[in-house]
N, C-alpha and C positions, 0 to 999 in steps of 0.2 A: 928873624930880623929884629924882634923886640928884646931878645935876651931871656936868660933862664928866670930872672926875677920878675918878669912882666906878669901882670894880671890881665887876663882876657875874659871878658864877659859878653854873652850874647843873650838878648832878651827879645821877646815878641810882644809888641804893643799894638794890639788890634791888627791892622793890615800892614804893619811895618815891622821890620827886623832891625834891631839896633845892635851893633858890635862896638865894643869899647876896649881899648888897650891902654894900660897905665904902667909906667915903670919909673924908677928913680934914676937920677943922672949921677953916676959914680964920681965924676969930676966936680960936681956942684952939689954938695950935701944940702938937703932940704928942698931941692927942686924936684918936682914930679912932672914928667912929660906924659901927655895923654893924647889920644886920637879917637875919634868917633866916626862911624860910618852908618848911614841909614839907607835901607833899601825897601822898596815896596814888594810885598808878596805877590807872586804871580799865580794865576789859577792853575790847577793841576792839569787841566786840558785833556783828560782821558776821553771825555765825550766829544772832543773836537779832533781827535787823531784817529786815523785808520791804521792799525798795526798790521804788518805782514803776517801771514799764517805762521804759527809757531812762535811768534814774538809776543812777549808780555811786557807791560810797563814795569 
């Protein structure tokens, strides 16, 4: 969706994961389009889940 020239970065900041996408706009030289998404990390939960026999996380 972002194109071949897009720059995608993902970083972890404490309990948050931040993803950012930047790209230039071919029809408007000098303009950069960017978007950022922030999500909270979830606990892994292995100690809260009972797995079926023979199934591993």
